C-alpha positions as CSV (number, residue, x, y, z in Angstrom):
1,M,0.0,0.0,0.0
2,K,2.9,2.4,0.9
3,S,4.5,1.6,-2.5
4,F,1.3,2.3,-4.3
5,L,0.8,5.6,-2.5
6,L,4.4,6.6,-3.3
7,I,3.9,5.8,-7.0
8,I,0.7,7.8,-7.2
9,T,2.4,10.8,-5.4
10,I,5.3,10.7,-7.9
11,L,3.0,10.5,-10.9
12,F,1.0,13.5,-9.5
13,I,4.0,15.7,-8.8
14,L,6.1,14.7,-12.0
15,P,4.2,17.0,-14.4
16,F,4.8,20.0,-12.2
17,L,8.5,19.1,-11.9
18,V,8.9,18.9,-15.6
19,H,7.1,22.1,-16.2
20,A,9.2,23.9,-13.5
21,Q,12.4,23.0,-15.5
22,V,11.3,25.0,-18.5
23,I,12.4,28.5,-17.7
24,K,12.5,31.2,-20.3
25,I,14.9,34.1,-19.7
26,S,14.9,37.1,-22.0
27,I,17.4,39.9,-21.8
28,A,16.4,43.2,-23.4
29,Q,18.9,44.6,-25.9
30,F,19.9,48.2,-25.6
31,L,22.4,50.6,-27.0
32,G,24.8,52.5,-24.8
33,I,27.7,54.7,-25.3
34,E,29.9,56.8,-23.0
35,T,32.9,59.1,-23.7
36,S,35.8,60.1,-21.5
37,N,39.3,61.7,-21.5
38,L,38.5,64.3,-24.2
39,T,41.7,66.3,-24.9
40,Y,42.6,69.0,-27.4
41,E,44.7,72.1,-27.6
42,K,42.8,75.4,-27.2
43,I,45.7,77.4,-28.7
44,L,47.8,76.2,-31.7
45,K,51.2,77.8,-32.2
46,N,53.8,77.5,-34.9
47,G,51.7,75.6,-37.4
48,G,50.9,72.6,-35.3
49,L,48.3,69.9,-35.9
50,F,44.8,70.3,-34.3
51,N,44.4,66.9,-32.6
52,V,41.3,65.7,-30.7
53,S,41.5,62.5,-28.7
54,F,39.0,60.7,-26.5
55,N,37.9,57.2,-25.3
56,V,34.6,55.6,-26.2
57,Y,33.0,52.9,-23.9
58,N,30.2,50.6,-25.1
59,S,27.9,50.5,-22.1
60,G,25.1,48.7,-23.9
61,S,24.3,45.0,-24.4
62,I,25.1,44.7,-28.2
63,G,28.2,45.4,-30.2
64,Y,28.6,48.0,-32.9
65,T,31.2,49.8,-35.0
66,A,31.9,53.4,-33.9
67,R,33.4,56.1,-36.1
68,A,34.2,59.7,-35.2
69,R,33.7,62.8,-37.5
70,L,35.5,66.1,-37.0
71,E,34.1,69.3,-38.5
72,I,36.0,72.6,-38.3
73,L,33.8,75.8,-38.6
74,K,34.4,79.5,-39.1
75,N,31.4,81.7,-38.7
76,N,29.1,78.7,-39.2
77,D,30.9,77.9,-42.5
78,S,32.4,74.5,-42.7
79,L,36.2,74.5,-43.5
80,F,37.0,70.8,-43.1
81,I,35.4,67.4,-42.4
82,G,37.5,64.4,-41.4
83,W,36.8,60.9,-40.3
84,S,38.5,58.4,-38.0
85,E,38.8,54.7,-38.6
86,G,35.8,52.7,-37.7
87,Q,36.4,50.5,-34.6
88,P,34.3,47.5,-33.5
89,L,33.3,47.8,-29.9
90,W,31.7,44.9,-28.0
91,P,29.7,45.4,-24.8
92,N,31.9,46.6,-21.9
93,S,34.9,47.4,-24.2
94,Y,36.8,50.7,-24.9
95,G,38.1,52.3,-28.0
96,H,40.6,55.1,-28.2
97,Y,40.1,57.7,-31.0
98,E,42.4,60.4,-32.5
99,I,41.3,62.7,-35.3
100,F,43.3,65.5,-36.9
101,W,43.2,68.7,-38.9
102,Y,46.1,70.7,-40.3
103,P,45.5,74.4,-40.7
104,I,47.3,76.1,-43.6
105,N,48.0,79.8,-43.6
106,L,45.4,80.5,-40.9
107,T,45.4,82.6,-37.8
108,E,41.8,82.4,-36.6
109,K,39.4,81.6,-33.8
110,L,37.5,78.5,-34.9
111,I,35.0,75.9,-33.6
112,A,35.5,72.1,-33.7
113,K,32.6,69.7,-33.6
114,I,32.9,66.0,-32.9
115,R,30.2,63.4,-33.7
116,I,30.3,59.7,-33.1
117,Y,28.3,57.5,-35.4
118,Y,27.4,54.1,-34.0
119,A,24.6,51.5,-34.8
120,N,22.7,54.1,-36.9
121,E,22.8,56.5,-33.9
122,I,24.8,59.7,-33.3
123,K,26.4,61.1,-30.2
124,E,27.6,64.7,-30.4
125,F,30.1,66.5,-28.2
126,K,29.7,70.1,-27.1
127,P,31.4,72.5,-29.6
128,M,35.0,73.2,-28.8
129,N,36.5,76.7,-29.3
130,F,40.2,77.0,-30.2
131,E,42.5,79.6,-31.7
132,I,45.4,79.5,-34.2
133,K,47.9,82.0,-32.9
134,N,50.4,81.9,-35.8
135,Y,51.6,79.8,-38.7
136,S,55.0,78.5,-39.7
137,S,55.8,77.3,-43.2
138,P,56.5,73.5,-43.2
139,I,59.2,71.7,-45.0
140,D,58.2,69.7,-48.1
141,S,60.2,66.6,-47.8
142,I,57.5,63.9,-48.4
143,K,56.5,62.6,-51.8
144,I,53.5,60.6,-52.8
145,T,54.9,58.0,-55.3
146,Y,51.6,56.5,-56.6
147,F,47.9,56.5,-56.0
148,K,45.5,53.6,-56.8
149,T,41.7,53.4,-56.3
150,Y,39.8,50.2,-55.4
151,D,36.2,49.5,-54.4
152,D,36.5,50.4,-50.7
153,K,40.1,51.7,-50.3
154,I,42.9,53.7,-51.9
155,K,46.5,52.7,-51.9
156,I,49.3,55.2,-51.9
157,G,53.1,55.1,-51.6
158,L,55.1,57.6,-49.5
159,I,58.8,58.4,-49.5
160,S,60.9,61.0,-47.7
161,D,64.5,62.1,-47.8
162,K,64.8,61.9,-44.0
163,D,63.6,59.8,-41.2
164,L,60.2,61.0,-39.9
165,K,58.0,60.1,-37.0
166,D,54.2,60.5,-36.3
167,V,53.1,60.7,-39.9
168,I,49.5,61.6,-40.4
169,I,47.6,61.1,-43.7
170,I,44.5,63.3,-44.0
171,P,42.3,63.1,-47.1
172,S,40.3,66.3,-47.9
173,D,38.2,68.1,-50.5
174,Y,36.1,65.1,-51.3
175,P,32.3,65.4,-51.7
176,L,29.9,65.7,-48.8
177,G,28.4,62.3,-47.9
178,W,31.6,60.4,-48.6
179,I,33.7,59.0,-45.8
180,F,37.5,59.0,-46.0
181,E,39.4,57.6,-43.0
182,Q,42.5,59.3,-41.7
183,K,45.6,57.2,-41.1
184,K,48.5,57.5,-38.7
185,I,51.9,55.7,-39.1
186,D,54.6,55.7,-36.5
187,N,57.5,56.3,-38.7
188,L,58.7,56.8,-42.3
189,S,62.3,55.7,-43.0
190,A,64.5,57.9,-45.2
191,N,64.5,56.9,-48.9
192,K,62.4,53.8,-48.3
193,E,58.9,53.7,-49.8
194,K,56.0,53.0,-47.5
195,K,52.8,51.5,-48.8
196,V,49.6,52.7,-47.1
197,E,45.9,51.7,-47.5
198,I,43.1,54.1,-46.6
199,Q,39.5,53.0,-46.4
200,Y,36.7,55.0,-47.9
201,V,32.9,54.8,-48.2
202,P,31.3,56.6,-51.1
203,S,27.8,57.9,-51.0
204,I,27.2,57.1,-54.7
205,W,30.3,56.1,-56.6
206,E,31.5,58.4,-59.2
207,P,35.1,59.4,-60.3
208,I,36.1,62.3,-58.1
209,Q,39.1,64.4,-57.1
210,V,40.5,63.9,-53.6
211,K,43.4,65.7,-51.9
212,I,45.9,63.7,-49.9
213,N,47.7,65.7,-47.2
214,V,50.7,64.2,-45.4
215,I,51.9,65.8,-42.2
216,A,54.8,64.7,-39.9
217,E,56.1,65.6,-36.6
218,N,53.3,67.9,-35.6
219,G,53.3,70.0,-38.8
220,K,57.1,70.5,-39.3
221,Y,56.9,68.5,-42.5
222,F,54.0,68.7,-44.9
223,S,53.1,67.6,-48.5
224,S,49.8,67.8,-50.4
225,E,48.6,66.6,-53.8
226,S,45.3,66.0,-55.5
227,F,44.4,62.8,-57.4
228,S,41.6,61.6,-59.7
229,M,39.9,58.5,-58.4
230,K,39.6,55.9,-61.2
231,K,39.1,52.3,-60.1
232,E,41.8,49.7,-60.9
233,T,40.4,46.8,-62.9
234,S,41.7,43.4,-62.0
235,I,42.6,40.8,-64.7
236,F,39.7,38.6,-63.5
237,S,37.2,41.5,-64.0
238,R,38.6,42.1,-67.5
239,I,38.3,38.4,-68.4
240,S,34.7,38.4,-67.1
241,H,33.8,41.5,-69.1
242,V,35.3,39.9,-72.3
243,M,33.3,36.7,-71.7
244,E,30.1,38.6,-71.2
245,S,30.7,40.5,-74.4
246,I,31.3,37.3,-76.3
247,L,28.1,35.7,-74.9
248,I,26.1,38.8,-75.9
249,M,27.5,38.7,-79.5
250,L,26.7,35.0,-79.8
251,K,23.1,35.6,-78.6
252,I,22.7,38.4,-81.2
253,R,24.0,36.2,-84.0
254,S,21.8,33.3,-83.1
């Protein structure tokens, strides 16, 4: 009788035990971003670079790629727009950002604006006021040896007649709506060509002009040159194009 009662009790409780093991846990996704350690020089002297640096912290629950945009304004007129590299940030991770502008022949009071683009959202800093006190003519010792255009990047070659440190490559004068990343390389050895890739995102692709500015050692050395963007065609693309043309001709004849 005891065994019978025990079996009945187990059979009665078992459905509740099985049901209790099925627990659904849902965690709401949310976007979060925080910034810290914003630094920039309020007064530029002797033709130096304007350099803004800061940290970005992903305080949300999902990862995203974050990219910074710098705009320089004079009396509400835009003088320059530059972009940082895009950095993937997972939840609870940090990214360090630096973004540059090189003023040429300017002694002005200007305003800088920084925006961060992440997960189709925008975080904007308060406008930053700064002043360019004076300007020193840089030394032109850097040469751009070649320029090639691909679907999502350009490739350039750099050479200098002396060893240089802290070389910054700043694209400019491209259409609004395009993104051209800046690039920083630690050093450029004398008389040794350096190959550099720079990512870009066109709004709608078309052949355009872009200016490549190369600055080293905080503005002491400077070179600038404009290039026409014409995409390089690989041998595979050429073969595919020829094959498509042959197939079209065969269809027409048949």
